[in-house]
PQR file of N, CA, C, O and H, with PARSE charges and radii, in Angstrom:
ATOM      1  N   MET A   1      12.409   0.058  -8.551 -0.4000 1.5000
ATOM      2  CA  MET A   1      12.490   0.866  -7.284 -0.0000 2.0000
ATOM      3  C   MET A   1      12.587   2.949  -8.190  0.5500 1.7000
ATOM      4  O   MET A   1      13.444   3.751  -7.818 -0.5500 1.4000
ATOM      5  N   ARG A   2      11.954   3.154  -8.843 -0.4000 1.5000
ATOM      6  CA  ARG A   2      11.638   4.568  -9.369 -0.0000 2.0000
ATOM      7  C   ARG A   2      10.437   4.243 -10.020  0.5500 1.7000
ATOM      8  O   ARG A   2       9.834   5.221 -10.462 -0.5500 1.4000
ATOM      9  H   ARG A   2      11.258   2.503  -9.145  0.4000 1.0000
ATOM     10  N   TRP A   3       9.679   2.637 -10.291 -0.4000 1.5000
ATOM     11  CA  TRP A   3       8.050   3.278 -10.198 -0.0000 2.0000
ATOM     12  C   TRP A   3       7.513   4.013  -9.145  0.5500 1.7000
ATOM     13  O   TRP A   3       6.665   4.897  -9.270 -0.5500 1.4000
ATOM     14  H   TRP A   3      10.168   1.842  -9.932  0.4000 1.0000
ATOM     15  N   ILE A   4       8.250   3.463  -7.632 -0.4000 1.5000
ATOM     16  CA  ILE A   4       7.461   5.071  -6.545 -0.0000 2.0000
ATOM     17  C   ILE A   4       7.672   5.689  -6.798  0.5500 1.7000
ATOM     18  O   ILE A   4       6.627   6.282  -6.531 -0.5500 1.4000
ATOM     19  H   ILE A   4       8.939   2.745  -7.531  0.4000 1.0000
ATOM     20  N   ILE A   5       8.548   6.761  -7.443 -0.4000 1.5000
ATOM     21  CA  ILE A   5       8.926   7.675  -7.954 -0.0000 2.0000
ATOM     22  C   ILE A   5       7.505   8.047  -9.154  0.5500 1.7000
ATOM     23  O   ILE A   5       6.985   9.163  -9.174 -0.5500 1.4000
ATOM     24  H   ILE A   5       9.397   6.279  -7.659  0.4000 1.0000
ATOM     25  N   THR A   6       7.195   7.268  -9.782 -0.4000 1.5000
ATOM     26  CA  THR A   6       6.658   7.294 -10.416 -0.0000 2.0000
ATOM     27  C   THR A   6       4.728   7.536 -10.074  0.5500 1.7000
ATOM     28  O   THR A   6       3.772   8.054 -10.651 -0.5500 1.4000
ATOM     29  H   THR A   6       7.617   6.362  -9.765  0.4000 1.0000
ATOM     30  N   ALA A   7       5.058   6.623  -8.503 -0.4000 1.5000
ATOM     31  CA  ALA A   7       3.288   6.901  -8.535 -0.0000 2.0000
ATOM     32  C   ALA A   7       3.167   8.282  -8.071  0.5500 1.7000
ATOM     33  O   ALA A   7       2.627   9.139  -8.770 -0.5500 1.4000
ATOM     34  H   ALA A   7       5.835   6.202  -8.034  0.4000 1.0000
ATOM     35  N   VAL A   8       3.551   8.476  -7.156 -0.4000 1.5000
ATOM     36  CA  VAL A   8       4.096   9.680  -6.390 -0.0000 2.0000
ATOM     37  C   VAL A   8       3.981  10.729  -7.611  0.5500 1.7000
ATOM     38  O   VAL A   8       3.117  11.583  -7.413 -0.5500 1.4000
ATOM     39  H   VAL A   8       3.990   7.780  -6.587  0.4000 1.0000
ATOM     40  N   PHE A   9       4.703  10.845  -8.880 -0.4000 1.5000
ATOM     41  CA  PHE A   9       3.948  11.765  -9.159 -0.0000 2.0000
ATOM     42  C   PHE A   9       2.840  11.732 -10.327  0.5500 1.7000
ATOM     43  O   PHE A   9       2.962  12.268 -11.429 -0.5500 1.4000
ATOM     44  H   PHE A   9       5.406  10.151  -9.041  0.4000 1.0000
ATOM     45  N   ILE A  10       2.167  11.284 -10.046 -0.4000 1.5000
ATOM     46  CA  ILE A  10       1.283  10.724 -11.189 -0.0000 2.0000
ATOM     47  C   ILE A  10      -0.115  10.994  -9.288  0.5500 1.7000
ATOM     48  O   ILE A  10      -1.021  11.827  -9.316 -0.5500 1.4000
ATOM     49  H   ILE A  10       2.068  10.848  -9.152  0.4000 1.0000
ATOM     50  N   ALA A  11       0.063  10.394  -8.445 -0.4000 1.5000
ATOM     51  CA  ALA A  11      -0.402  10.955  -7.417 -0.0000 2.0000
ATOM     52  C   ALA A  11      -0.341  12.486  -6.941  0.5500 1.7000
ATOM     53  O   ALA A  11      -1.280  13.013  -6.346 -0.5500 1.4000
ATOM     54  H   ALA A  11       0.799   9.718  -8.422  0.4000 1.0000
ATOM     55  N   LEU A  12       0.043  12.700  -7.044 -0.4000 1.5000
ATOM     56  CA  LEU A  12       0.553  13.980  -7.074 -0.0000 2.0000
ATOM     57  C   LEU A  12       0.380  14.738  -8.381  0.5500 1.7000
ATOM     58  O   LEU A  12       0.681  15.931  -8.413 -0.5500 1.4000
ATOM     59  H   LEU A  12       0.806  12.272  -7.528  0.4000 1.0000
ATOM     60  N   ALA A  13      -0.053  14.165  -9.379 -0.4000 1.5000
ATOM     61  CA  ALA A  13      -1.201  14.885 -10.794 -0.0000 2.0000
ATOM     62  C   ALA A  13      -2.513  14.849 -10.118  0.5500 1.7000
ATOM     63  O   ALA A  13      -3.251  15.768  -9.760 -0.5500 1.4000
ATOM     64  H   ALA A  13      -0.298  13.196  -9.353  0.4000 1.0000
ATOM     65  N   ILE A  14      -2.641  13.406 -10.019 -0.4000 1.5000
ATOM     66  CA  ILE A  14      -4.528  13.600  -9.729 -0.0000 2.0000
ATOM     67  C   ILE A  14      -4.560  14.597  -8.401  0.5500 1.7000
ATOM     68  O   ILE A  14      -5.246  15.602  -8.583 -0.5500 1.4000
ATOM     69  H   ILE A  14      -2.042  12.660 -10.310  0.4000 1.0000
ATOM     70  N   TRP A  15      -4.223  14.538  -7.697 -0.4000 1.5000
ATOM     71  CA  TRP A  15      -4.802  15.837  -6.343 -0.0000 2.0000
ATOM     72  C   TRP A  15      -4.842  16.884  -7.189  0.5500 1.7000
ATOM     73  O   TRP A  15      -5.938  17.237  -7.624 -0.5500 1.4000
ATOM     74  H   TRP A  15      -3.666  13.721  -7.549  0.4000 1.0000
ATOM     75  N   TRP A  16      -3.593  17.602  -7.592 -0.4000 1.5000
ATOM     76  CA  TRP A  16      -3.388  19.110  -8.482 -0.0000 2.0000
ATOM     77  C   TRP A  16      -4.595  18.646  -8.676  0.5500 1.7000
ATOM     78  O   TRP A  16      -5.524  18.879  -7.902 -0.5500 1.4000
ATOM     79  H   TRP A  16      -2.702  17.315  -7.239  0.4000 1.0000
ATOM     80  N   SER A  17      -4.685  18.000  -9.647 -0.4000 1.5000
ATOM     81  CA  SER A  17      -5.925  18.361 -10.962 -0.0000 2.0000
ATOM     82  C   SER A  17      -6.979  18.677 -10.453  0.5500 1.7000
ATOM     83  O   SER A  17      -7.419  19.735 -10.902 -0.5500 1.4000
ATOM     84  H   SER A  17      -3.930  17.810 -10.276  0.4000 1.0000
ATOM     85  N   LYS A  18      -7.895  17.961  -9.304 -0.4000 1.5000
ATOM     86  CA  LYS A  18      -8.789  17.153  -8.380 -0.0000 2.0000
ATOM     87  C   LYS A  18      -8.787  18.966  -7.622  0.5500 1.7000
ATOM     88  O   LYS A  18      -9.724  19.745  -7.793 -0.5500 1.4000
ATOM     89  H   LYS A  18      -7.538  17.101  -8.939  0.4000 1.0000
ATOM     90  N   LYS A  19      -7.305  19.356  -6.673 -0.4000 1.5000
ATOM     91  CA  LYS A  19      -7.263  20.787  -6.469 -0.0000 2.0000
ATOM     92  C   LYS A  19      -7.925  21.860  -7.559  0.5500 1.7000
ATOM     93  O   LYS A  19      -9.034  22.374  -7.420 -0.5500 1.4000
ATOM     94  H   LYS A  19      -6.543  18.723  -6.534  0.4000 1.0000
ATOM     95  N   LYS A  20      -7.263  22.029  -8.371 -0.4000 1.5000
ATOM     96  CA  LYS A  20      -7.440  23.028  -9.520 -0.0000 2.0000
ATOM     97  C   LYS A  20      -9.274  22.636  -9.969  0.5500 1.7000
ATOM     98  O   LYS A  20     -10.064  23.554  -9.749 -0.5500 1.4000
ATOM     99  H   LYS A  20      -6.362  21.611  -8.485  0.4000 1.0000
ATOM    100  N   GLY A  21      -9.751  21.540 -10.463 -0.4000 1.5000
ATOM    101  CA  GLY A  21     -10.372  21.205 -11.071 -0.0000 2.0000
ATOM    102  C   GLY A  21     -10.048  21.082 -12.468  0.5500 1.7000
ATOM    103  O   GLY A  21      -9.661  21.899 -13.304 -0.5500 1.4000
ATOM    104  H   GLY A  21      -9.109  20.794 -10.642  0.4000 1.0000
ATOM    105  N   ILE A  22     -10.425  19.277 -12.524 -0.4000 1.5000
ATOM    106  CA  ILE A  22     -10.004  18.927 -13.791 -0.0000 2.0000
ATOM    107  C   ILE A  22     -10.697  19.661 -15.104  0.5500 1.7000
ATOM    108  O   ILE A  22     -11.904  19.742 -15.332 -0.5500 1.4000
ATOM    109  H   ILE A  22     -10.739  18.613 -11.845  0.4000 1.0000
ATOM    110  N   GLU A  23      -9.204  20.363 -16.203 -0.4000 1.5000
ATOM    111  CA  GLU A  23     -10.234  21.043 -17.321 -0.0000 2.0000
ATOM    112  C   GLU A  23     -10.030  19.883 -18.710  0.5500 1.7000
ATOM    113  O   GLU A  23      -9.751  18.697 -18.535 -0.5500 1.4000
ATOM    114  H   GLU A  23      -8.223  20.297 -16.018  0.4000 1.0000
ATOM    115  N   VAL A  24     -10.183  20.356 -19.719 -0.4000 1.5000
ATOM    116  CA  VAL A  24     -10.083  19.484 -21.060 -0.0000 2.0000
ATOM    117  C   VAL A  24      -8.497  19.888 -21.498  0.5500 1.7000
ATOM    118  O   VAL A  24      -8.023  18.951 -22.141 -0.5500 1.4000
ATOM    119  H   VAL A  24     -10.410  21.320 -19.861  0.4000 1.0000
ATOM    120  N   GLU A  25      -7.604  20.925 -21.353 -0.4000 1.5000
ATOM    121  CA  GLU A  25      -6.841  21.006 -21.837 -0.0000 2.0000
ATOM    122  C   GLU A  25      -5.942  20.333 -20.626  0.5500 1.7000
ATOM    123  O   GLU A  25      -4.841  20.071 -21.110 -0.5500 1.4000
ATOM    124  H   GLU A  25      -7.989  21.686 -20.831  0.4000 1.0000
ATOM    125  N   VAL A  26      -5.988  20.003 -19.414 -0.4000 1.5000
ATOM    126  CA  VAL A  26      -5.121  19.695 -18.531 -0.0000 2.0000
ATOM    127  C   VAL A  26      -4.595  18.275 -19.106  0.5500 1.7000
ATOM    128  O   VAL A  26      -3.486  18.038 -19.583 -0.5500 1.4000
ATOM    129  H   VAL A  26      -6.882  20.216 -19.021  0.4000 1.0000
ATOM    130  N   ILE A  27      -5.724  17.365 -18.927 -0.4000 1.5000
ATOM    131  CA  ILE A  27      -5.476  16.236 -19.206 -0.0000 2.0000
ATOM    132  C   ILE A  27      -4.429  15.813 -20.359  0.5500 1.7000
ATOM    133  O   ILE A  27      -3.479  15.114 -20.006 -0.5500 1.4000
ATOM    134  H   ILE A  27      -6.625  17.557 -18.539  0.4000 1.0000
ATOM    135  N   PRO A  28      -4.534  16.180 -21.683 -0.5600 1.5000
ATOM    136  CA  PRO A  28      -3.377  15.696 -22.116  0.2800 2.0000
ATOM    137  C   PRO A  28      -1.303  16.019 -21.723  0.5500 1.7000
ATOM    138  O   PRO A  28      -0.216  15.555 -22.067 -0.5500 1.4000
ATOM    139  N   LYS A  29      -1.754  16.884 -20.999 -0.4000 1.5000
ATOM    140  CA  LYS A  29      -0.504  17.745 -20.048 -0.0000 2.0000
ATOM    141  C   LYS A  29       0.016  16.688 -18.879  0.5500 1.7000
ATOM    142  O   LYS A  29       1.169  16.463 -18.512 -0.5500 1.4000
ATOM    143  H   LYS A  29      -2.637  17.261 -20.719  0.4000 1.0000
ATOM    144  N   LEU A  30      -1.058  16.199 -18.488 -0.4000 1.5000
ATOM    145  CA  LEU A  30      -0.869  14.853 -17.804 -0.0000 2.0000
ATOM    146  C   LEU A  30      -0.610  13.787 -18.264  0.5500 1.7000
ATOM    147  O   LEU A  30       0.431  13.175 -18.025 -0.5500 1.4000
ATOM    148  H   LEU A  30      -1.995  16.382 -18.786  0.4000 1.0000
ATOM    149  N   SER A  31      -1.302  13.493 -18.823 -0.4000 1.5000
ATOM    150  CA  SER A  31      -0.538  12.065 -19.949 -0.0000 2.0000
ATOM    151  C   SER A  31       0.471  11.861 -20.032  0.5500 1.7000
ATOM    152  O   SER A  31       1.017  10.795 -19.750 -0.5500 1.4000
ATOM    153  H   SER A  31      -2.147  13.990 -19.018  0.4000 1.0000
ATOM    154  N   MET A  32       1.180  13.241 -20.612 -0.4000 1.5000
ATOM    155  CA  MET A  32       1.907  13.257 -21.534 -0.0000 2.0000
ATOM    156  C   MET A  32       3.944  12.870 -20.159  0.5500 1.7000
ATOM    157  O   MET A  32       5.066  12.384 -20.301 -0.5500 1.4000
ATOM    158  H   MET A  32       0.737  14.107 -20.842  0.4000 1.0000
ATOM    159  N   MET A  33       2.991  13.614 -18.937 -0.4000 1.5000
ATOM    160  CA  MET A  33       3.801  13.738 -18.101 -0.0000 2.0000
ATOM    161  C   MET A  33       3.926  12.576 -16.974  0.5500 1.7000
ATOM    162  O   MET A  33       4.393  12.524 -15.836 -0.5500 1.4000
ATOM    163  H   MET A  33       2.079  14.008 -18.822  0.4000 1.0000
ATOM    164  N   THR A  34       3.274  11.661 -17.860 -0.4000 1.5000
ATOM    165  CA  THR A  34       2.803  10.406 -16.621 -0.0000 2.0000
ATOM    166  C   THR A  34       3.647   9.321 -17.454  0.5500 1.7000
ATOM    167  O   THR A  34       4.589   8.777 -16.878 -0.5500 1.4000
ATOM    168  H   THR A  34       2.895  11.702 -18.785  0.4000 1.0000
ATOM    169  N   ALA A  35       3.154   8.757 -19.664 -0.4000 1.5000
ATOM    170  CA  ALA A  35       4.273   8.731 -20.569 -0.0000 2.0000
ATOM    171  C   ALA A  35       6.013   9.043 -19.818  0.5500 1.7000
ATOM    172  O   ALA A  35       6.585   8.104 -19.263 -0.5500 1.4000
ATOM    173  H   ALA A  35       2.388   9.198 -20.132  0.4000 1.0000
ATOM    174  N   VAL A  36       6.503  10.064 -19.884 -0.4000 1.5000
ATOM    175  CA  VAL A  36       7.400  10.249 -19.543 -0.0000 2.0000
ATOM    176  C   VAL A  36       8.069  10.401 -18.217  0.5500 1.7000
ATOM    177  O   VAL A  36       9.047  11.148 -18.166 -0.5500 1.4000
ATOM    178  H   VAL A  36       6.039  10.826 -20.335  0.4000 1.0000
ATOM    179  N   PHE A  37       7.765   9.937 -17.402 -0.4000 1.5000
ATOM    180  CA  PHE A  37       8.115   9.433 -16.396 -0.0000 2.0000
ATOM    181  C   PHE A  37       8.406   7.868 -16.556  0.5500 1.7000
ATOM    182  O   PHE A  37       9.385   7.383 -15.991 -0.5500 1.4000
ATOM    183  H   PHE A  37       6.970   9.331 -17.443  0.4000 1.0000
ATOM    184  N   PHE A  38       7.542   7.079 -17.334 -0.4000 1.5000
ATOM    185  CA  PHE A  38       6.932   5.472 -17.863 -0.0000 2.0000
ATOM    186  C   PHE A  38       8.165   5.228 -18.624  0.5500 1.7000
ATOM    187  O   PHE A  38       8.599   4.127 -18.965 -0.5500 1.4000
ATOM    188  H   PHE A  38       6.746   7.474 -17.794  0.4000 1.0000
ATOM    189  N   VAL A  39       8.587   6.175 -18.811 -0.4000 1.5000
ATOM    190  CA  VAL A  39       9.555   5.921 -20.154 -0.0000 2.0000
ATOM    191  C   VAL A  39      10.770   5.933 -19.669  0.5500 1.7000
ATOM    192  O   VAL A  39      11.444   4.939 -19.938 -0.5500 1.4000
ATOM    193  H   VAL A  39       8.235   7.069 -18.535  0.4000 1.0000
ATOM    194  N   VAL A  40      11.501   7.162 -18.720 -0.4000 1.5000
ATOM    195  CA  VAL A  40      12.643   7.299 -18.100 -0.0000 2.0000
ATOM    196  C   VAL A  40      12.694   6.238 -17.095  0.5500 1.7000
ATOM    197  O   VAL A  40      13.847   5.899 -16.832 -0.5500 1.4000
ATOM    198  H   VAL A  40      10.954   7.970 -18.501  0.4000 1.0000
ATOM    199  N   CYS A  41      11.730   5.584 -16.424 -0.4000 1.5000
ATOM    200  CA  CYS A  41      11.677   4.618 -15.487 -0.0000 2.0000
ATOM    201  C   CYS A  41      12.227   2.870 -16.246  0.5500 1.7000
ATOM    202  O   CYS A  41      13.107   2.095 -15.872 -0.5500 1.4000
ATOM    203  H   CYS A  41      10.793   5.860 -16.637  0.4000 1.0000
ATOM    204  N   LEU A  42      11.573   2.817 -17.017 -0.4000 1.5000
ATOM    205  CA  LEU A  42      11.726   1.833 -18.049 -0.0000 2.0000
ATOM    206  C   LEU A  42      13.759   2.007 -18.535  0.5500 1.7000
ATOM    207  O   LEU A  42      14.647   1.249 -18.146 -0.5500 1.4000
ATOM    208  H   LEU A  42      10.858   3.447 -17.320  0.4000 1.0000
ATOM    209  N   SER A  43      13.916   3.214 -19.433 -0.4000 1.5000
ATOM    210  CA  SER A  43      15.389   3.060 -19.957 -0.0000 2.0000
ATOM    211  C   SER A  43      16.849   3.159 -18.484  0.5500 1.7000
ATOM    212  O   SER A  43      18.071   3.012 -18.528 -0.5500 1.4000
ATOM    213  H   SER A  43      13.194   3.829 -19.749  0.4000 1.0000
ATOM    214  N   GLU A  44      15.798   3.497 -17.269 -0.4000 1.5000
ATOM    215  CA  GLU A  44      17.322   3.223 -16.434 -0.0000 2.0000
ATOM    216  C   GLU A  44      16.767   1.427 -16.292  0.5500 1.7000
ATOM    217  O   GLU A  44      17.251   0.740 -17.191 -0.5500 1.4000
ATOM    218  H   GLU A  44      14.806   3.616 -17.233  0.4000 1.0000
ATOM    219  N   GLU A  45      16.362   1.084 -15.856 -0.4000 1.5000
ATOM    220  CA  GLU A  45      16.067  -0.633 -15.648 -0.0000 2.0000
ATOM    221  C   GLU A  45      16.752  -0.924 -17.576  0.5500 1.7000
ATOM    222  O   GLU A  45      16.595  -2.144 -17.635 -0.5500 1.4000
ATOM    223  H   GLU A  45      15.969   1.642 -15.125  0.4000 1.0000
ATOM    224  N   ILE A  46      17.085  -0.692 -18.371 -0.4000 1.5000
ATOM    225  CA  ILE A  46      17.527  -1.244 -19.453 -0.0000 2.0000
ATOM    226  C   ILE A  46      19.101  -1.435 -19.130  0.5500 1.7000
ATOM    227  O   ILE A  46      19.770  -2.466 -19.196 -0.5500 1.4000
ATOM    228  H   ILE A  46      17.212   0.299 -18.323  0.4000 1.0000
ATOM    229  N   LYS A  47      19.530   0.019 -18.721 -0.4000 1.5000
ATOM    230  CA  LYS A  47      20.907   0.297 -18.190 -0.0000 2.0000
ATOM    231  C   LYS A  47      21.129  -0.530 -17.640  0.5500 1.7000
ATOM    232  O   LYS A  47      21.767  -1.475 -18.104 -0.5500 1.4000
ATOM    233  H   LYS A  47      18.987   0.857 -18.667  0.4000 1.0000
ATOM    234  N   GLU A  48      20.632  -0.471 -16.304 -0.4000 1.5000
ATOM    235  CA  GLU A  48      21.035  -1.578 -15.032 -0.0000 2.0000
ATOM    236  C   GLU A  48      21.439  -2.664 -15.389  0.5500 1.7000
ATOM    237  O   GLU A  48      21.749  -3.513 -14.553 -0.5500 1.4000
ATOM    238  H   GLU A  48      20.114   0.297 -15.927  0.4000 1.0000
TER
END
């Protein structure tokens, strides 16, 4: 279930980057956001 939230945030990040124009400085930030959401989803699955 939480993977849906992650997918939504990834889609929003991609949409936002295309709207603003992808800059080299933005790509690492988007990667970190994606990684953080992924780790949070994994840690929540382990707790259940």
